[in-house]
NULO-120663 format. One record per atom (N, C-alpha, C): x, y, z; atom name. Coordinates in steps of 0.05 Angstrom, whole numbers. Example, Ala and Ser with C-alpha at 12.3 -4.5 7.8 and 13.67 -1.06 7.14 Angstrom:
// NULO-120663
{x = 264	y = -114	z = 156	marba = N}
{x = 246	y = -90	z = 156	marba = CA}
{x = 264	y = -66	z = 156	marba = C}
{x = 257	y = -45	z = 142	marba = N}
{x = 273	y = -21	z = 143	marba = CA}
{x = 258	y = 1	z = 157	marba = C}
END
This chain:
// NULO-120663
{x = -23	y = -182	z = 262	marba = N}
{x = -46	y = -168	z = 258	marba = CA}
{x = -62	y = -176	z = 234	marba = C}
{x = -49	y = -182	z = 214	marba = N}
{x = -61	y = -194	z = 188	marba = CA}
{x = -61	y = -223	z = 189	marba = C}
{x = -83	y = -237	z = 181	marba = N}
{x = -87	y = -266	z = 180	marba = CA}
{x = -72	y = -276	z = 155	marba = C}
{x = -53	y = -290	z = 158	marba = N}
{x = -37	y = -303	z = 135	marba = CA}
{x = -54	y = -324	z = 121	marba = C}
{x = -74	y = -334	z = 136	marba = N}
{x = -91	y = -355	z = 124	marba = CA}
{x = -114	y = -340	z = 109	marba = C}
{x = -119	y = -317	z = 110	marba = N}
{x = -137	y = -301	z = 94	marba = CA}
{x = -128	y = -304	z = 65	marba = C}
{x = -147	y = -306	z = 49	marba = N}
{x = -142	y = -309	z = 20	marba = CA}
{x = -157	y = -289	z = 3	marba = C}
{x = -150	y = -264	z = -2	marba = N}
{x = -165	y = -246	z = -16	marba = CA}
{x = -171	y = -256	z = -45	marba = C}
{x = -191	y = -246	z = -54	marba = N}
{x = -202	y = -253	z = -82	marba = CA}
{x = -184	y = -241	z = -103	marba = C}
{x = -184	y = -254	z = -127	marba = N}
{x = -172	y = -242	z = -153	marba = CA}
{x = -145	y = -239	z = -151	marba = C}
{x = -135	y = -221	z = -164	marba = N}
{x = -105	y = -215	z = -168	marba = CA}
{x = -92	y = -209	z = -141	marba = C}
{x = -105	y = -199	z = -122	marba = N}
{x = -96	y = -189	z = -94	marba = CA}
{x = -84	y = -213	z = -79	marba = C}
{x = -94	y = -237	z = -84	marba = N}
{x = -83	y = -261	z = -70	marba = CA}
{x = -53	y = -265	z = -75	marba = C}
{x = -45	y = -258	z = -101	marba = N}
{x = -18	y = -267	z = -108	marba = CA}
{x = 3	y = -251	z = -93	marba = C}
{x = -2	y = -227	z = -85	marba = N}
{x = 18	y = -212	z = -70	marba = CA}
{x = 11	y = -207	z = -40	marba = C}
{x = -9	y = -221	z = -32	marba = N}
{x = -18	y = -217	z = -4	marba = CA}
{x = 2	y = -221	z = 17	marba = C}
{x = 14	y = -246	z = 16	marba = N}
{x = 35	y = -254	z = 33	marba = CA}
{x = 59	y = -235	z = 33	marba = C}
{x = 68	y = -230	z = 10	marba = N}
{x = 91	y = -210	z = 7	marba = CA}
{x = 86	y = -182	z = 16	marba = C}
{x = 61	y = -173	z = 12	marba = N}
{x = 54	y = -147	z = 24	marba = CA}
{x = 52	y = -145	z = 54	marba = C}
{x = 46	y = -167	z = 66	marba = N}
{x = 48	y = -171	z = 95	marba = CA}
{x = 77	y = -168	z = 103	marba = C}
{x = 95	y = -185	z = 89	marba = N}
{x = 122	y = -186	z = 96	marba = CA}
{x = 138	y = -161	z = 94	marba = C}
{x = 130	y = -145	z = 72	marba = N}
{x = 143	y = -120	z = 67	marba = CA}
{x = 134	y = -96	z = 83	marba = C}
{x = 112	y = -100	z = 100	marba = N}
{x = 100	y = -78	z = 115	marba = CA}
{x = 80	y = -62	z = 101	marba = C}
{x = 75	y = -69	z = 75	marba = N}
{x = 55	y = -55	z = 59	marba = CA}
{x = 28	y = -52	z = 71	marba = C}
{x = 18	y = -77	z = 78	marba = N}
{x = -9	y = -80	z = 90	marba = CA}
{x = -10	y = -64	z = 118	marba = C}
{x = 9	y = -66	z = 133	marba = N}
{x = 10	y = -52	z = 157	marba = CA}
{x = 9	y = -21	z = 154	marba = C}
{x = 26	y = -13	z = 134	marba = N}
{x = 31	y = 15	z = 130	marba = CA}
{x = 3	y = 29	z = 118	marba = C}
{x = -8	y = 13	z = 100	marba = N}
{x = -28	y = 28	z = 84	marba = CA}
{x = -57	y = 17	z = 88	marba = C}
{x = -59	y = -8	z = 97	marba = N}
{x = -86	y = -21	z = 99	marba = CA}
{x = -91	y = -31	z = 126	marba = C}
{x = -83	y = -19	z = 148	marba = N}
{x = -88	y = -26	z = 175	marba = CA}
{x = -110	y = -13	z = 189	marba = C}
{x = -122	y = 6	z = 176	marba = N}
{x = -146	y = 20	z = 188	marba = CA}
{x = -169	y = 3	z = 190	marba = C}
{x = -190	y = 14	z = 207	marba = N}
{x = -213	y = -1	z = 211	marba = CA}
{x = -236	y = 4	z = 189	marba = C}
{x = -233	y = 26	z = 175	marba = N}
{x = -253	y = 32	z = 154	marba = CA}
{x = -240	y = 31	z = 128	marba = C}
{x = -244	y = 9	z = 112	marba = N}
{x = -231	y = 4	z = 87	marba = CA}
{x = -252	y = -4	z = 65	marba = C}
{x = -251	y = 8	z = 43	marba = N}
{x = -269	y = 0	z = 22	marba = CA}
{x = -253	y = -15	z = 1	marba = C}
{x = -259	y = -37	z = -7	marba = N}
{x = -248	y = -51	z = -32	marba = CA}
{x = -266	y = -48	z = -54	marba = C}
{x = -260	y = -31	z = -75	marba = N}
{x = -276	y = -24	z = -96	marba = CA}
{x = -271	y = -44	z = -118	marba = C}
{x = -293	y = -56	z = -127	marba = N}
{x = -295	y = -77	z = -147	marba = CA}
{x = -281	y = -101	z = -139	marba = C}
{x = -283	y = -109	z = -114	marba = N}
{x = -269	y = -130	z = -103	marba = CA}
{x = -281	y = -157	z = -110	marba = C}
{x = -306	y = -156	z = -119	marba = N}
{x = -319	y = -181	z = -127	marba = CA}
{x = -306	y = -195	z = -152	marba = C}
{x = -295	y = -178	z = -170	marba = N}
{x = -283	y = -192	z = -194	marba = CA}
{x = -302	y = -210	z = -208	marba = C}
{x = -295	y = -233	z = -212	marba = N}
{x = -313	y = -253	z = -226	marba = CA}
{x = -318	y = -277	z = -208	marba = C}
{x = -315	y = -273	z = -181	marba = N}
{x = -318	y = -295	z = -164	marba = CA}
{x = -345	y = -293	z = -148	marba = C}
{x = -359	y = -315	z = -144	marba = N}
{x = -387	y = -314	z = -131	marba = CA}
{x = -384	y = -305	z = -101	marba = C}
{x = -363	y = -313	z = -88	marba = N}
{x = -363	y = -309	z = -60	marba = CA}
{x = -334	y = -294	z = -52	marba = C}
{x = -333	y = -269	z = -63	marba = N}
{x = -308	y = -256	z = -61	marba = CA}
{x = -297	y = -250	z = -33	marba = C}
{x = -273	y = -249	z = -29	marba = N}
{x = -259	y = -240	z = -4	marba = CA}
{x = -245	y = -215	z = -7	marba = C}
{x = -250	y = -194	z = 9	marba = N}
{x = -238	y = -170	z = 5	marba = CA}
{x = -210	y = -169	z = 14	marba = C}
{x = -193	y = -149	z = 11	marba = N}
{x = -164	y = -147	z = 16	marba = CA}
{x = -158	y = -152	z = 45	marba = C}
{x = -175	y = -144	z = 63	marba = N}
{x = -174	y = -147	z = 90	marba = CA}
{x = -201	y = -157	z = 102	marba = C}
{x = -200	y = -173	z = 124	marba = N}
{x = -226	y = -185	z = 134	marba = CA}
{x = -245	y = -162	z = 141	marba = C}
{x = -236	y = -137	z = 149	marba = N}
{x = -255	y = -118	z = 155	marba = CA}
{x = -262	y = -99	z = 134	marba = C}
{x = -252	y = -102	z = 112	marba = N}
{x = -258	y = -85	z = 88	marba = CA}
{x = -286	y = -89	z = 80	marba = C}
{x = -297	y = -70	z = 65	marba = N}
{x = -325	y = -72	z = 56	marba = CA}
{x = -323	y = -73	z = 25	marba = C}
{x = -335	y = -96	z = 13	marba = N}
{x = -335	y = -99	z = -13	marba = CA}
{x = -355	y = -80	z = -29	marba = C}
{x = -344	y = -63	z = -46	marba = N}
{x = -359	y = -44	z = -60	marba = CA}
{x = -363	y = -53	z = -90	marba = C}
{x = -386	y = -63	z = -99	marba = N}
{x = -391	y = -69	z = -126	marba = CA}
{x = -419	y = -60	z = -133	marba = C}
{x = -425	y = -64	z = -156	marba = N}
{x = -451	y = -53	z = -168	marba = CA}
{x = -476	y = -62	z = -153	marba = C}
{x = -472	y = -84	z = -138	marba = N}
{x = -496	y = -94	z = -122	marba = CA}
{x = -496	y = -81	z = -94	marba = C}
{x = -478	y = -63	z = -87	marba = N}
{x = -476	y = -52	z = -61	marba = CA}
{x = -498	y = -32	z = -57	marba = C}
{x = -513	y = -32	z = -37	marba = N}
{x = -538	y = -11	z = -35	marba = CA}
{x = -527	y = 17	z = -35	marba = C}
{x = -540	y = 31	z = -53	marba = N}
{x = -533	y = 61	z = -54	marba = CA}
{x = -509	y = 69	z = -75	marba = C}
{x = -496	y = 48	z = -83	marba = N}
{x = -474	y = 52	z = -105	marba = CA}
{x = -483	y = 51	z = -130	marba = C}
{x = -478	y = 69	z = -146	marba = N}
{x = -486	y = 69	z = -175	marba = CA}
{x = -465	y = 67	z = -195	marba = C}
{x = -442	y = 59	z = -185	marba = N}
{x = -419	y = 53	z = -203	marba = CA}
{x = -400	y = 77	z = -202	marba = C}
{x = -409	y = 99	z = -191	marba = N}
{x = -390	y = 123	z = -189	marba = CA}
{x = -392	y = 134	z = -161	marba = C}
{x = -415	y = 141	z = -152	marba = N}
{x = -420	y = 156	z = -126	marba = CA}
{x = -422	y = 137	z = -104	marba = C}
{x = -402	y = 141	z = -84	marba = N}
{x = -401	y = 121	z = -59	marba = CA}
{x = -421	y = 131	z = -39	marba = C}
{x = -437	y = 115	z = -27	marba = N}
{x = -455	y = 123	z = -6	marba = CA}
{x = -442	y = 125	z = 22	marba = C}
{x = -420	y = 142	z = 23	marba = N}
{x = -405	y = 145	z = 47	marba = CA}
{x = -398	y = 175	z = 49	marba = C}
{x = -399	y = 185	z = 74	marba = N}
{x = -391	y = 214	z = 78	marba = CA}
{x = -363	y = 219	z = 69	marba = C}
{x = -359	y = 247	z = 66	marba = N}
{x = -331	y = 257	z = 61	marba = CA}
{x = -314	y = 248	z = 85	marba = C}
{x = -287	y = 241	z = 78	marba = N}
{x = -268	y = 236	z = 98	marba = CA}
{x = -278	y = 215	z = 120	marba = C}
{x = -289	y = 193	z = 110	marba = N}
{x = -300	y = 173	z = 129	marba = CA}
{x = -284	y = 145	z = 127	marba = C}
{x = -265	y = 145	z = 109	marba = N}
{x = -251	y = 121	z = 105	marba = CA}
{x = -222	y = 121	z = 110	marba = C}
{x = -208	y = 101	z = 122	marba = N}
{x = -181	y = 100	z = 127	marba = CA}
{x = -164	y = 94	z = 103	marba = C}
{x = -180	y = 80	z = 83	marba = N}
{x = -165	y = 72	z = 58	marba = CA}
{x = -187	y = 64	z = 39	marba = C}
{x = -181	y = 70	z = 15	marba = N}
{x = -197	y = 58	z = -8	marba = CA}
{x = -177	y = 42	z = -25	marba = C}
{x = -183	y = 19	z = -28	marba = N}
{x = -166	y = -3	z = -44	marba = CA}
{x = -181	y = -11	z = -68	marba = C}
{x = -166	y = -9	z = -92	marba = N}
{x = -178	y = -19	z = -116	marba = CA}
{x = -158	y = -34	z = -133	marba = C}
{x = -163	y = -60	z = -138	marba = N}
{x = -144	y = -77	z = -151	marba = CA}
{x = -156	y = -84	z = -177	marba = C}
{x = -143	y = -78	z = -200	marba = N}
{x = -153	y = -88	z = -226	marba = CA}
{x = -182	y = -81	z = -231	marba = C}
{x = -188	y = -54	z = -227	marba = N}
{x = -216	y = -45	z = -230	marba = CA}
{x = -215	y = -18	z = -247	marba = C}
{x = -196	y = -1	z = -243	marba = N}
{x = -197	y = 24	z = -257	marba = CA}
{x = -197	y = 24	z = -286	marba = C}
{x = -184	y = 3	z = -297	marba = N}
{x = -181	y = 0	z = -324	marba = CA}
{x = -208	y = -8	z = -338	marba = C}
{x = -227	y = -15	z = -323	marba = N}
{x = -255	y = -22	z = -331	marba = CA}
{x = -274	y = 5	z = -332	marba = C}
{x = -263	y = 24	z = -319	marba = N}
{x = -281	y = 49	z = -315	marba = CA}
{x = -276	y = 70	z = -335	marba = C}
{x = -297	y = 77	z = -351	marba = N}
{x = -294	y = 99	z = -370	marba = CA}
{x = -288	y = 126	z = -358	marba = C}
{x = -303	y = 133	z = -337	marba = N}
{x = -301	y = 161	z = -325	marba = CA}
{x = -278	y = 159	z = -304	marba = C}
{x = -256	y = 156	z = -311	marba = N}
{x = -232	y = 152	z = -292	marba = CA}
{x = -228	y = 175	z = -273	marba = C}
{x = -231	y = 199	z = -287	marba = N}
{x = -225	y = 225	z = -269	marba = CA}
{x = -247	y = 226	z = -247	marba = C}
{x = -271	y = 226	z = -254	marba = N}
{x = -293	y = 230	z = -234	marba = CA}
{x = -290	y = 207	z = -216	marba = C}
{x = -283	y = 182	z = -221	marba = N}
{x = -280	y = 159	z = -203	marba = CA}
{x = -257	y = 164	z = -183	marba = C}
{x = -234	y = 173	z = -193	marba = N}
{x = -212	y = 178	z = -175	marba = CA}
{x = -220	y = 201	z = -156	marba = C}
{x = -236	y = 221	z = -164	marba = N}
{x = -242	y = 242	z = -146	marba = CA}
{x = -263	y = 233	z = -126	marba = C}
{x = -279	y = 216	z = -134	marba = N}
{x = -299	y = 204	z = -114	marba = CA}
{x = -285	y = 186	z = -93	marba = C}
{x = -268	y = 170	z = -102	marba = N}
{x = -252	y = 152	z = -84	marba = CA}
{x = -236	y = 171	z = -63	marba = C}
{x = -224	y = 191	z = -74	marba = N}
{x = -208	y = 209	z = -58	marba = CA}
{x = -224	y = 222	z = -37	marba = C}
{x = -250	y = 230	z = -45	marba = N}
{x = -269	y = 246	z = -27	marba = CA}
{x = -274	y = 232	z = -3	marba = C}
{x = -278	y = 205	z = -2	marba = N}
{x = -286	y = 189	z = 23	marba = CA}
{x = -261	y = 185	z = 42	marba = C}
{x = -235	y = 189	z = 30	marba = N}
{x = -212	y = 183	z = 49	marba = CA}
{x = -210	y = 203	z = 69	marba = C}
{x = -202	y = 195	z = 93	marba = N}
{x = -194	y = 214	z = 113	marba = CA}
{x = -168	y = 225	z = 110	marba = C}
{x = -163	y = 249	z = 121	marba = N}
{x = -135	y = 261	z = 122	marba = CA}
{x = -116	y = 241	z = 133	marba = C}
{x = -94	y = 236	z = 120	marba = N}
{x = -75	y = 217	z = 127	marba = CA}
{x = -84	y = 189	z = 122	marba = C}
{x = -105	y = 185	z = 107	marba = N}
{x = -114	y = 160	z = 97	marba = CA}
{x = -102	y = 154	z = 69	marba = C}
{x = -106	y = 131	z = 57	marba = N}
{x = -93	y = 122	z = 33	marba = CA}
{x = -111	y = 114	z = 11	marba = C}
{x = -103	y = 120	z = -12	marba = N}
{x = -118	y = 111	z = -37	marba = CA}
{x = -97	y = 91	z = -49	marba = C}
{x = -103	y = 65	z = -50	marba = N}
{x = -87	y = 45	z = -60	marba = CA}
{x = -99	y = 33	z = -87	marba = C}
{x = -83	y = 37	z = -109	marba = N}
{x = -93	y = 32	z = -138	marba = CA}
{x = -76	y = 13	z = -146	marba = C}
{x = -86	y = -9	z = -158	marba = N}
{x = -69	y = -29	z = -173	marba = CA}
{x = -84	y = -34	z = -200	marba = C}
{x = -67	y = -33	z = -221	marba = N}
{x = -78	y = -34	z = -248	marba = CA}
{x = -60	y = -53	z = -264	marba = C}
{x = -67	y = -68	z = -284	marba = N}
{x = -52	y = -84	z = -300	marba = CA}
{x = -31	y = -67	z = -316	marba = C}
{x = -5	y = -78	z = -317	marba = N}
{x = 16	y = -63	z = -332	marba = CA}
{x = 13	y = -72	z = -362	marba = C}
{x = 13	y = -53	z = -378	marba = N}
{x = 12	y = -57	z = -407	marba = CA}
{x = 31	y = -76	z = -418	marba = C}
{x = 57	y = -73	z = -411	marba = N}
{x = 78	y = -92	z = -422	marba = CA}
{x = 79	y = -120	z = -408	marba = C}
{x = 66	y = -120	z = -385	marba = N}
{x = 68	y = -149	z = -370	marba = CA}
{x = 43	y = -164	z = -376	marba = C}
{x = 19	y = -150	z = -374	marba = N}
{x = -8	y = -162	z = -379	marba = CA}
{x = -16	y = -161	z = -410	marba = C}
{x = -21	y = -137	z = -418	marba = N}
{x = -32	y = -135	z = -445	marba = CA}
{x = -13	y = -143	z = -467	marba = C}
{x = 13	y = -137	z = -463	marba = N}
{x = 32	y = -147	z = -482	marba = CA}
{x = 26	y = -138	z = -511	marba = C}
{x = 15	y = -115	z = -514	marba = N}
{x = 9	y = -101	z = -540	marba = CA}
{x = 8	y = -73	z = -539	marba = C}
{x = 7	y = -57	z = -561	marba = N}
{x = 9	y = -31	z = -562	marba = CA}
{x = -17	y = -16	z = -560	marba = C}
{x = -39	y = -28	z = -571	marba = N}
{x = -65	y = -16	z = -574	marba = CA}
{x = -89	y = -33	z = -565	marba = C}
{x = -110	y = -19	z = -556	marba = N}
{x = -135	y = -33	z = -551	marba = CA}
{x = -143	y = -47	z = -577	marba = C}
{x = -161	y = -70	z = -576	marba = N}
{x = -171	y = -80	z = -551	marba = CA}
{x = -150	y = -97	z = -535	marba = C}
{x = -157	y = -101	z = -510	marba = N}
{x = -140	y = -119	z = -495	marba = CA}
{x = -140	y = -149	z = -507	marba = C}
{x = -118	y = -161	z = -505	marba = N}
{x = -118	y = -189	z = -517	marba = CA}
{x = -133	y = -207	z = -496	marba = C}
{x = -137	y = -202	z = -473	marba = N}
{x = -147	y = -218	z = -453	marba = CA}
{x = -173	y = -210	z = -437	marba = C}
{x = -179	y = -185	z = -439	marba = N}
{x = -204	y = -176	z = -427	marba = CA}
{x = -216	y = -154	z = -444	marba = C}
{x = -236	y = -159	z = -457	marba = N}
{x = -249	y = -140	z = -478	marba = CA}
{x = -263	y = -116	z = -463	marba = C}
{x = -264	y = -116	z = -436	marba = N}
{x = -276	y = -95	z = -422	marba = CA}
{x = -257	y = -72	z = -414	marba = C}
{x = -231	y = -78	z = -419	marba = N}
{x = -211	y = -58	z = -412	marba = CA}
{x = -215	y = -33	z = -429	marba = C}
{x = -215	y = -10	z = -416	marba = N}
{x = -222	y = 17	z = -429	marba = CA}
{x = -194	y = 29	z = -437	marba = C}
{x = -171	y = 25	z = -425	marba = N}
{x = -146	y = 33	z = -430	marba = CA}
{x = -124	y = 16	z = -420	marba = C}
{x = -100	y = 21	z = -429	marba = N}
{x = -74	y = 7	z = -420	marba = CA}
{x = -59	y = 26	z = -402	marba = C}
{x = -47	y = 13	z = -382	marba = N}
{x = -31	y = 30	z = -362	marba = CA}
{x = -2	y = 23	z = -361	marba = C}
{x = 14	y = 45	z = -360	marba = N}
{x = 41	y = 43	z = -354	marba = CA}
{x = 43	y = 62	z = -328	marba = C}
{x = 64	y = 61	z = -313	marba = N}
{x = 65	y = 79	z = -289	marba = CA}
{x = 62	y = 109	z = -295	marba = C}
{x = 72	y = 120	z = -316	marba = N}
{x = 67	y = 147	z = -321	marba = CA}
{x = 40	y = 156	z = -328	marba = C}
{x = 25	y = 135	z = -340	marba = N}
{x = -3	y = 142	z = -347	marba = CA}
{x = -20	y = 144	z = -323	marba = C}
{x = -16	y = 126	z = -305	marba = N}
{x = -31	y = 125	z = -278	marba = CA}
{x = -24	y = 149	z = -262	marba = C}
{x = 1	y = 157	z = -262	marba = N}
{x = 9	y = 182	z = -246	marba = CA}
{x = -3	y = 206	z = -260	marba = C}
{x = -6	y = 207	z = -285	marba = N}
{x = -16	y = 230	z = -300	marba = CA}
{x = -44	y = 232	z = -294	marba = C}
{x = -60	y = 209	z = -292	marba = N}
{x = -87	y = 210	z = -286	marba = CA}
{x = -93	y = 221	z = -256	marba = C}
{x = -75	y = 212	z = -238	marba = N}
{x = -75	y = 223	z = -211	marba = CA}
{x = -73	y = 252	z = -211	marba = C}
{x = -51	y = 262	z = -226	marba = N}
{x = -45	y = 291	z = -227	marba = CA}
{x = -69	y = 308	z = -237	marba = C}
{x = -84	y = 296	z = -255	marba = N}
{x = -105	y = 309	z = -268	marba = CA}
{x = -130	y = 309	z = -252	marba = C}
{x = -134	y = 288	z = -236	marba = N}
{x = -159	y = 284	z = -221	marba = CA}
{x = -159	y = 295	z = -194	marba = C}
{x = -138	y = 295	z = -179	marba = N}
{x = -135	y = 301	z = -151	marba = CA}
{x = -123	y = 330	z = -147	marba = C}
{x = -132	y = 345	z = -127	marba = N}
{x = -123	y = 373	z = -122	marba = CA}
{x = -93	y = 369	z = -113	marba = C}
{x = -77	y = 383	z = -122	marba = N}
{x = -46	y = 380	z = -121	marba = CA}
{x = -38	y = 384	z = -92	marba = C}
{x = -52	y = 403	z = -79	marba = N}
{x = -46	y = 411	z = -53	marba = CA}
{x = -55	y = 392	z = -32	marba = C}
{x = -69	y = 369	z = -38	marba = N}
{x = -82	y = 352	z = -17	marba = CA}
{x = -72	y = 324	z = -20	marba = C}
{x = -50	y = 318	z = -34	marba = N}
{x = -43	y = 290	z = -33	marba = CA}
{x = -13	y = 289	z = -38	marba = C}
{x = -3	y = 266	z = -29	marba = N}
{x = 29	y = 260	z = -34	marba = CA}
{x = 29	y = 230	z = -43	marba = C}
{x = 47	y = 227	z = -64	marba = N}
{x = 53	y = 196	z = -72	marba = CA}
{x = 71	y = 186	z = -51	marba = C}
{x = 61	y = 162	z = -41	marba = N}
{x = 77	y = 149	z = -21	marba = CA}
{x = 91	y = 122	z = -31	marba = C}
{x = 80	y = 114	z = -52	marba = N}
{x = 89	y = 88	z = -63	marba = CA}
{x = 82	y = 85	z = -93	marba = C}
{x = 98	y = 74	z = -109	marba = N}
{x = 92	y = 67	z = -137	marba = CA}
{x = 112	y = 48	z = -146	marba = C}
{x = 102	y = 26	z = -154	marba = N}
{x = 122	y = 3	z = -166	marba = CA}
{x = 109	y = -13	z = -186	marba = C}
{x = 126	y = -26	z = -202	marba = N}
{x = 117	y = -46	z = -220	marba = CA}
{x = 121	y = -75	z = -207	marba = C}
{x = 98	y = -87	z = -201	marba = N}
{x = 98	y = -113	z = -188	marba = CA}
{x = 99	y = -135	z = -207	marba = C}
{x = 122	y = -149	z = -208	marba = N}
{x = 125	y = -172	z = -226	marba = CA}
{x = 134	y = -197	z = -212	marba = C}
{x = 122	y = -198	z = -187	marba = N}
{x = 131	y = -222	z = -166	marba = CA}
{x = 120	y = -246	z = -184	marba = C}
{x = 138	y = -265	z = -183	marba = N}
{x = 134	y = -292	z = -196	marba = CA}
{x = 127	y = -292	z = -225	marba = C}
{x = 131	y = -266	z = -239	marba = N}
{x = 125	y = -263	z = -268	marba = CA}
{x = 145	y = -282	z = -283	marba = C}
{x = 132	y = -297	z = -303	marba = N}
{x = 151	y = -316	z = -318	marba = CA}
{x = 154	y = -301	z = -346	marba = C}
{x = 180	y = -292	z = -350	marba = N}
{x = 187	y = -277	z = -373	marba = CA}
{x = 191	y = -293	z = -398	marba = C}
{x = 190	y = -319	z = -394	marba = N}
{x = 195	y = -338	z = -415	marba = CA}
{x = 170	y = -343	z = -432	marba = C}
{x = 146	y = -333	z = -421	marba = N}
{x = 120	y = -338	z = -436	marba = CA}
{x = 118	y = -320	z = -459	marba = C}
{x = 113	y = -329	z = -484	marba = N}
{x = 110	y = -308	z = -506	marba = CA}
{x = 86	y = -291	z = -504	marba = C}
{x = 86	y = -270	z = -519	marba = N}
{x = 65	y = -249	z = -517	marba = CA}
{x = 37	y = -261	z = -521	marba = C}
{x = 34	y = -278	z = -538	marba = N}
{x = 8	y = -289	z = -548	marba = CA}
{x = -4	y = -308	z = -524	marba = C}
{x = 10	y = -314	z = -505	marba = N}
{x = -1	y = -330	z = -483	marba = CA}
{x = -5	y = -314	z = -459	marba = C}
{x = -26	y = -322	z = -443	marba = N}
{x = -32	y = -304	z = -418	marba = CA}
{x = -8	y = -307	z = -399	marba = C}
{x = 0	y = -285	z = -385	marba = N}
{x = 21	y = -285	z = -366	marba = CA}
{x = 18	y = -299	z = -341	marba = C}
{x = 38	y = -308	z = -328	marba = N}
{x = 39	y = -322	z = -304	marba = CA}
{x = 52	y = -305	z = -282	marba = C}
{x = 39	y = -304	z = -257	marba = N}
{x = 54	y = -286	z = -237	marba = CA}
{x = 39	y = -260	z = -237	marba = C}
{x = 52	y = -241	z = -225	marba = N}
{x = 40	y = -213	z = -220	marba = CA}
{x = 48	y = -197	z = -246	marba = C}
{x = 31	y = -180	z = -253	marba = N}
{x = 35	y = -162	z = -276	marba = CA}
{x = 20	y = -138	z = -274	marba = C}
{x = 29	y = -121	z = -254	marba = N}
{x = 12	y = -100	z = -247	marba = CA}
{x = 31	y = -75	z = -239	marba = C}
{x = 17	y = -51	z = -237	marba = N}
{x = 28	y = -27	z = -223	marba = CA}
{x = 14	y = -23	z = -197	marba = C}
{x = 27	y = -17	z = -177	marba = N}
{x = 13	y = -12	z = -150	marba = CA}
{x = 22	y = 18	z = -144	marba = C}
{x = 3	y = 33	z = -135	marba = N}
{x = 6	y = 62	z = -130	marba = CA}
{x = -8	y = 68	z = -104	marba = C}
{x = 4	y = 85	z = -87	marba = N}
{x = -8	y = 91	z = -62	marba = CA}
{x = -7	y = 121	z = -58	marba = C}
{x = -29	y = 134	z = -54	marba = N}
{x = -31	y = 162	z = -49	marba = CA}
{x = -39	y = 169	z = -21	marba = C}
{x = -27	y = 185	z = -5	marba = N}
{x = -35	y = 195	z = 19	marba = CA}
{x = -51	y = 220	z = 17	marba = C}
{x = -74	y = 223	z = 31	marba = N}
{x = -88	y = 248	z = 30	marba = CA}
{x = -77	y = 265	z = 55	marba = C}
{x = -69	y = 290	z = 48	marba = N}
{x = -58	y = 305	z = 68	marba = CA}
{x = -75	y = 333	z = 72	marba = C}
{x = -70	y = 346	z = 93	marba = N}
{x = -87	y = 372	z = 98	marba = CA}
{x = -80	y = 389	z = 74	marba = C}
{x = -99	y = 406	z = 62	marba = N}
{x = -92	y = 425	z = 43	marba = CA}
{x = -69	y = 442	z = 49	marba = C}
{x = -52	y = 444	z = 29	marba = N}
{x = -27	y = 459	z = 33	marba = CA}
{x = -32	y = 486	z = 19	marba = C}
{x = -34	y = 508	z = 37	marba = N}
{x = -45	y = 533	z = 26	marba = CA}
{x = -25	y = 548	z = 8	marba = C}
{x = 2	y = 540	z = 9	marba = N}
{x = 21	y = 553	z = -9	marba = CA}
{x = 16	y = 544	z = -39	marba = C}
{x = 11	y = 519	z = -40	marba = N}
{x = 5	y = 508	z = -69	marba = CA}
{x = -21	y = 520	z = -78	marba = C}
{x = -41	y = 522	z = -61	marba = N}
{x = -66	y = 533	z = -70	marba = CA}
{x = -63	y = 561	z = -81	marba = C}
{x = -46	y = 577	z = -68	marba = N}
{x = -40	y = 605	z = -76	marba = CA}
{x = -24	y = 602	z = -105	marba = C}
{x = -7	y = 585	z = -108	marba = N}
{x = 7	y = 584	z = -133	marba = CA}
{x = -12	y = 577	z = -156	marba = C}
{x = -32	y = 559	z = -151	marba = N}
{x = -49	y = 552	z = -172	marba = CA}
{x = -67	y = 574	z = -179	marba = C}
{x = -72	y = 592	z = -161	marba = N}
{x = -90	y = 614	z = -169	marba = CA}
{x = -78	y = 641	z = -180	marba = C}
{x = -49	y = 638	z = -184	marba = N}
{x = -35	y = 661	z = -196	marba = CA}
{x = -31	y = 656	z = -224	marba = C}
END
């Protein structure tokens, strides 16, 4: 189903084959309506995570950097790789991404890992001055908890991806391999019991 000769842009290309082999792509990114947020990266002719995904960046018509020009529950998945760390208004952004996902669709977020990529304790980033914050798994999960309605999502996958990471490289040098956290949320029908708990 997925073209192994397809070469998505940026960091996504490093794990593309392994995500096919593991079933990740089939499980979470096999829908026909997929948005790839910030997929352009720094490349002039970017390729999205799948051939049918729509690349959403600041030059996309009707997109202002926050509000997506798509109806509620219109997308099978929203994919964002190494983008959220550049966005100041993370809460509103996560809510907007979640808004356009269909029930039983997926929000796939990948961010650089503080200990694998940044390799320092505080801002600024050693390698990208536009990074607004550093991420560890619990920080990303905390943001999801704060941004999304608790009764409408479930965590389906979260891992530290260090595929091909070279642990022999010292902190002052840029890392080689994968250095990221990948997290997948499934949108579910509102769970009334949890809504009632939150209101008491």
